[in-house]
C-alpha positions, 0 to 999 in steps of 0.5 A: 472510504478508509484505505490502508496502503502498504509498502512492503520491506524485509527490514522496514515495512511502511503503512499508511491509512487515508480517508478518501471521499469525493476528490478529497483525501486526508491522512489518518495515520502512518508508520513503519514496522522496523524489523531487527536482524534475525531469522526471516521467519520471525521477521515475516511473522512480525509483519503479519502480526503488526499489519493485523494490529494496524487493521484492527486499530484503523478498520480500513474498508480497502487495502492496496500494496506495492508489487515487487520490483526486480532490478538486479538482485533476484535474491533480494526480490525473493525476500521482499516477495516473502515480506509482501506475502506476509502482509497480504496474508494479514490482509486476507486473514482480515477478509479485506480486498487487496489491490496491487500496484506496480511502483511506476503506477504509484509514482505516476498516480501521485507525482505524474511521473512513473520514474519519480525519485523517492524524495519527489513522492515524499514531497507530493504526499506531504502536499497532497495530504496537507501534512505538517512535515514529510512522512518517513520514506517508507510510510510516505510510500505506503501513503502513496500506495493508498492514494494511488488506489483512491485515484484508480478507484475513483476513476472507475466509479466516475467513468463506470468503465473497466480500466485497461492493461495493468491499471485494470489488474490493480482494481479489485471489483468486489470484496472477498466473501468472509470465510467461516473460522 
């Protein structure tokens, strides 16, 4: 199973592609979409186009994206939500199923602690995917999203049971039916 994980951002959007089978995962590739200063619509269009290019190049079967976390700055969260929306539109345009995970869920799945620091996530991704060096933080976060999805998906398959609460909301039961274009 090839999974694309996305860590959305209005300045840098990270992406990571893993292959997952059984209890093994390997990194296929990862990267970042750097967005120059400028008007927001142009940055959103670039996210849409570049995520689409990653999809065309790596042909994932499933995708996962991080949910927006609102801390103190609501304005920043709204802009982040728009960047996330541009990425989700690219995934939907490719007729891919999308799972969504909260930051704490991702950290818990990868590090074992929902309040882990970015450096801890980065270190665990390096170890879990046997990377020669740590991926940049945005790409590492995207790989963590993909790994989180692989773990949740694997649990559902192994147990044959639906998950409860926020974990259950993250799993997409079936891929979308492609729409005629």
